[in-house]
SETI-802730 format. One record per atom (N, C-alpha, C): residue number from 1; x, y, z; residue in one letter; chain. Coordinates in Angstrom, 2 decimals. Layout:
{site NUM {X Y Z} a A}
...
This chain:
{site 1 {7.66 22.19 -0.32} m A}
{site 1 {7.35 23.00 0.83} m A}
{site 1 {8.66 23.57 1.35} m A}
{site 2 {8.76 24.88 1.43} i A}
{site 2 {9.97 25.53 1.92} i A}
{site 2 {9.86 25.71 3.43} i A}
{site 3 {10.88 25.28 4.12} l A}
{site 3 {10.91 25.38 5.58} l A}
{site 3 {11.98 26.39 5.99} l A}
{site 4 {11.54 27.54 6.44} e A}
{site 4 {12.47 28.59 6.84} e A}
{site 4 {13.22 28.24 8.12} e A}
{site 5 {12.78 27.24 8.84} h A}
{site 5 {13.43 26.85 10.09} h A}
{site 5 {14.73 26.10 9.85} h A}
{site 6 {14.93 25.68 8.61} f A}
{site 6 {16.11 24.90 8.26} f A}
{site 6 {16.98 25.70 7.30} f A}
{site 7 {18.27 25.80 7.60} s A}
{site 7 {19.19 26.46 6.68} s A}
{site 7 {19.53 25.50 5.55} s A}
{site 8 {20.00 26.06 4.45} f A}
{site 8 {20.29 25.21 3.30} f A}
{site 8 {21.34 24.15 3.61} f A}
{site 9 {22.15 24.37 4.64} e A}
{site 9 {23.14 23.37 5.04} e A}
{site 9 {22.50 22.13 5.64} e A}
{site 10 {21.22 22.20 5.97} m A}
{site 10 {20.51 21.09 6.60} m A}
{site 10 {19.63 20.31 5.61} m A}
{site 11 {19.76 20.60 4.33} q A}
{site 11 {18.92 19.91 3.35} q A}
{site 11 {19.08 18.40 3.45} q A}
{site 12 {20.28 17.94 3.69} d A}
{site 12 {20.53 16.50 3.80} d A}
{site 12 {19.69 15.87 4.92} d A}
{site 13 {19.53 16.59 6.02} l A}
{site 13 {18.71 16.07 7.13} l A}
{site 13 {17.26 15.92 6.69} l A}
{site 14 {16.74 16.91 6.00} l A}
{site 14 {15.35 16.83 5.53} l A}
{site 14 {15.17 15.69 4.54} l A}
{site 15 {16.15 15.52 3.66} d A}
{site 15 {16.08 14.41 2.69} d A}
{site 15 {16.07 13.06 3.39} d A}
{site 16 {16.96 12.90 4.37} k A}
{site 16 {17.03 11.64 5.11} k A}
{site 16 {15.75 11.39 5.89} k A}
{site 17 {15.20 12.43 6.49} y A}
{site 17 {13.94 12.28 7.23} y A}
{site 17 {12.82 11.87 6.27} y A}
{site 18 {12.71 12.58 5.18} q A}
{site 18 {11.63 12.30 4.25} q A}
{site 18 {11.75 10.93 3.60} q A}
{site 19 {12.97 10.46 3.44} d A}
{site 19 {13.19 9.13 2.86} d A}
{site 19 {13.05 8.00 3.88} d A}
{site 20 {12.84 8.36 5.15} g A}
{site 20 {12.65 7.35 6.19} g A}
{site 20 {13.94 6.90 6.85} g A}
{site 21 {15.03 7.61 6.60} n A}
{site 21 {16.31 7.23 7.19} n A}
{site 21 {16.60 7.90 8.52} n A}
{site 22 {15.75 8.84 8.93} l A}
{site 22 {15.84 9.48 10.24} l A}
{site 22 {14.44 9.54 10.84} l A}
{site 23 {14.34 9.29 12.12} t A}
{site 23 {13.07 9.51 12.81} t A}
{site 23 {12.93 10.99 13.09} t A}
{site 24 {11.77 11.42 13.54} l A}
{site 24 {11.59 12.82 13.90} l A}
{site 24 {12.52 13.20 15.05} l A}
{site 25 {12.68 12.32 16.01} k A}
{site 25 {13.58 12.59 17.13} k A}
{site 25 {15.02 12.74 16.65} k A}
{site 26 {15.44 11.87 15.75} e A}
{site 26 {16.80 11.97 15.21} e A}
{site 26 {16.98 13.27 14.42} e A}
{site 27 {15.96 13.62 13.64} l A}
{site 27 {15.99 14.88 12.91} l A}
{site 27 {16.14 16.05 13.87} l A}
{site 28 {15.33 16.04 14.92} h A}
{site 28 {15.39 17.10 15.94} h A}
{site 28 {16.77 17.15 16.59} h A}
{site 29 {17.28 16.00 17.01} d A}
{site 29 {18.58 15.97 17.69} d A}
{site 29 {19.70 16.51 16.81} d A}
{site 30 {19.70 16.12 15.54} k A}
{site 30 {20.74 16.60 14.63} k A}
{site 30 {20.55 18.09 14.33} k A}
{site 31 {19.31 18.52 14.24} y A}
{site 31 {19.00 19.94 14.03} y A}
{site 31 {19.58 20.78 15.18} y A}
{site 32 {19.37 20.32 16.39} v A}
{site 32 {19.89 21.03 17.56} v A}
{site 32 {21.42 20.99 17.59} v A}
{site 33 {21.96 19.84 17.22} e A}
{site 33 {23.42 19.65 17.26} e A}
{site 33 {24.17 20.56 16.29} e A}
{site 34 {23.68 20.65 15.06} i A}
{site 34 {24.44 21.39 14.04} i A}
{site 34 {23.86 22.75 13.70} i A}
{site 35 {22.64 23.01 14.10} g A}
{site 35 {21.99 24.25 13.70} g A}
{site 35 {22.25 25.42 14.62} g A}
{site 36 {22.00 26.60 14.08} t A}
{site 36 {22.10 27.83 14.88} t A}
{site 36 {20.76 28.55 14.93} t A}
{site 37 {19.74 27.96 14.31} e A}
{site 37 {18.45 28.63 14.21} e A}
{site 37 {17.67 28.60 15.53} e A}
{site 38 {17.72 27.47 16.22} g A}
{site 38 {17.12 27.37 17.54} g A}
{site 38 {15.61 27.27 17.60} g A}
{site 39 {14.98 26.87 16.53} h A}
{site 39 {13.52 26.71 16.53} h A}
{site 39 {13.13 25.36 17.14} h A}
{site 40 {11.93 25.29 17.66} d A}
{site 40 {11.40 24.04 18.19} d A}
{site 40 {10.68 23.31 17.06} d A}
{site 41 {11.42 22.50 16.32} i A}
{site 41 {10.83 21.85 15.16} i A}
{site 41 {9.82 20.76 15.54} i A}
{site 42 {9.85 20.33 16.78} l A}
{site 42 {8.87 19.31 17.21} l A}
{site 42 {7.45 19.86 17.17} l A}
{site 43 {7.30 21.16 17.20} r A}
{site 43 {5.97 21.78 17.07} r A}
{site 43 {5.36 21.49 15.70} r A}
{site 44 {6.20 21.17 14.74} y A}
{site 44 {5.75 20.95 13.36} y A}
{site 44 {5.67 19.47 13.01} y A}
{site 45 {5.54 18.66 14.02} e A}
{site 45 {5.50 17.21 13.82} e A}
{site 45 {4.44 16.79 12.81} e A}
{site 46 {3.25 17.34 12.92} d A}
{site 46 {2.16 16.96 12.01} d A}
{site 46 {2.48 17.32 10.56} d A}
{site 47 {3.02 18.50 10.35} i A}
{site 47 {3.37 18.94 9.00} i A}
{site 47 {4.49 18.09 8.42} i A}
{site 48 {5.52 17.85 9.24} l A}
{site 48 {6.64 17.03 8.78} l A}
{site 48 {6.19 15.60 8.48} l A}
{site 49 {5.34 15.04 9.34} a A}
{site 49 {4.84 13.68 9.11} a A}
{site 49 {4.00 13.62 7.83} a A}
{site 50 {3.19 14.63 7.61} h A}
{site 50 {2.36 14.67 6.40} h A}
{site 50 {3.25 14.73 5.15} h A}
{site 51 {4.28 15.56 5.19} a A}
{site 51 {5.20 15.66 4.05} a A}
{site 51 {5.93 14.35 3.82} a A}
{site 52 {6.25 13.67 4.90} r A}
{site 52 {6.95 12.39 4.77} r A}
{site 52 {6.04 11.33 4.14} r A}
{site 53 {4.80 11.29 4.58} l A}
{site 53 {3.85 10.32 4.04} l A}
{site 53 {3.48 10.60 2.59} l A}
{site 54 {3.62 11.84 2.18} n A}
{site 54 {3.23 12.26 0.83} n A}
{site 54 {4.43 12.78 0.04} n A}
{site 55 {5.55 12.10 0.18} k A}
{site 55 {6.78 12.60 -0.41} k A}
{site 55 {6.75 12.62 -1.94} k A}
{site 56 {5.84 11.90 -2.55} q A}
{site 56 {5.72 11.96 -4.01} q A}
{site 56 {5.14 13.30 -4.47} q A}
{site 57 {4.35 13.93 -3.61} q A}
{site 57 {3.73 15.21 -3.94} q A}
{site 57 {4.37 16.40 -3.23} q A}
{site 58 {5.04 16.14 -2.11} i A}
{site 58 {5.60 17.22 -1.29} i A}
{site 58 {7.10 17.00 -1.12} i A}
{site 59 {7.87 17.98 -1.50} k A}
{site 59 {9.33 17.93 -1.31} k A}
{site 59 {9.69 18.99 -0.28} k A}
{site 60 {10.38 18.57 0.78} l A}
{site 60 {10.82 19.50 1.81} l A}
{site 60 {12.11 20.19 1.35} l A}
{site 61 {12.13 21.50 1.45} h A}
{site 61 {13.30 22.29 1.06} h A}
{site 61 {13.75 23.15 2.23} h A}
{site 62 {15.03 23.08 2.54} a A}
{site 62 {15.61 23.98 3.54} a A}
{site 62 {15.72 25.35 2.88} a A}
{site 63 {15.06 26.35 3.44} g A}
{site 63 {14.93 27.61 2.73} g A}
{site 63 {15.54 28.82 3.38} g A}
{site 64 {16.51 28.66 4.21} f A}
{site 64 {17.05 29.80 4.94} f A}
{site 64 {18.57 29.78 4.86} f A}
{site 65 {19.16 30.95 4.77} i A}
{site 65 {20.62 30.97 4.86} i A}
{site 65 {20.99 30.82 6.33} i A}
{site 66 {22.10 30.19 6.64} p A}
{site 66 {22.51 30.03 8.03} p A}
{site 66 {22.65 31.38 8.72} p A}
{site 67 {22.29 31.43 9.98} r A}
{site 67 {22.36 32.69 10.73} r A}
{site 67 {23.76 33.28 10.74} r A}
{site 68 {24.75 32.41 10.72} t A}
{site 68 {26.14 32.89 10.70} t A}
{site 68 {26.35 33.81 9.50} t A}
{site 69 {25.88 33.38 8.32} y A}
{site 69 {26.04 34.18 7.12} y A}
{site 69 {25.12 35.40 7.13} y A}
{site 70 {23.93 35.23 7.65} a A}
{site 70 {22.99 36.36 7.71} a A}
{site 70 {23.55 37.48 8.59} a A}
{site 71 {24.12 37.12 9.72} k A}
{site 71 {24.73 38.12 10.60} k A}
{site 71 {25.90 38.81 9.90} k A}
{site 72 {26.69 38.02 9.19} m A}
{site 72 {27.83 38.58 8.48} m A}
{site 72 {27.37 39.56 7.41} m A}
{site 73 {26.31 39.19 6.69} l A}
{site 73 {25.77 40.08 5.66} l A}
{site 73 {25.34 41.41 6.27} l A}
{site 74 {24.71 41.34 7.42} m A}
{site 74 {24.22 42.56 8.07} m A}
{site 74 {25.37 43.42 8.59} m A}
{site 75 {26.40 42.80 9.13} k A}
{site 75 {27.51 43.54 9.73} k A}
{site 75 {28.55 43.99 8.71} k A}
{site 76 {28.90 43.08 7.79} e A}
{site 76 {30.04 43.34 6.91} e A}
{site 76 {29.67 43.59 5.46} e A}
{site 77 {28.42 43.39 5.12} g A}
{site 77 {27.98 43.65 3.76} g A}
{site 77 {27.91 42.40 2.90} g A}
{site 78 {27.26 42.57 1.78} e A}
{site 78 {26.98 41.45 0.88} e A}
{site 78 {28.25 40.81 0.32} e A}
{site 79 {29.21 41.61 -0.09} e A}
{site 79 {30.42 41.07 -0.71} e A}
{site 79 {31.17 40.13 0.25} e A}
{site 80 {31.32 40.55 1.48} s A}
{site 80 {32.02 39.73 2.48} s A}
{site 80 {31.26 38.45 2.77} s A}
{site 81 {29.96 38.55 2.92} g A}
{site 81 {29.13 37.36 3.20} g A}
{site 81 {29.18 36.34 2.08} g A}
{site 82 {29.10 36.81 0.86} i A}
{site 82 {29.14 35.89 -0.30} i A}
{site 82 {30.52 35.25 -0.42} i A}
{site 83 {31.57 36.04 -0.20} k A}
{site 83 {32.93 35.50 -0.28} k A}
{site 83 {33.13 34.39 0.74} k A}
{site 84 {32.67 34.60 1.96} t A}
{site 84 {32.81 33.60 3.01} t A}
{site 84 {31.96 32.37 2.72} t A}
{site 85 {30.77 32.56 2.21} a A}
{site 85 {29.88 31.44 1.92} a A}
{site 85 {30.45 30.53 0.83} a A}
{site 86 {31.16 31.13 -0.11} k A}
{site 86 {31.75 30.33 -1.20} k A}
{site 86 {32.86 29.47 -0.64} k A}
């Protein structure tokens, strides 16, 4: 399951949550602390809990580039954004 609310830099958080190493509250707190997306992920509690309970069938994937890079791509172009991301 691809989650556009999470940038690829947050994949580790999703993995830890799905493996049971983070609670939903801890996931939310870390998301707010390090993220720039600003979504209310607590609205998706049921979906996240379902994915966690069914982790053998459902893999959570962070599916968004960080807003920092997205803004750079829009302002400075693809070459600059890719260079900075590397």
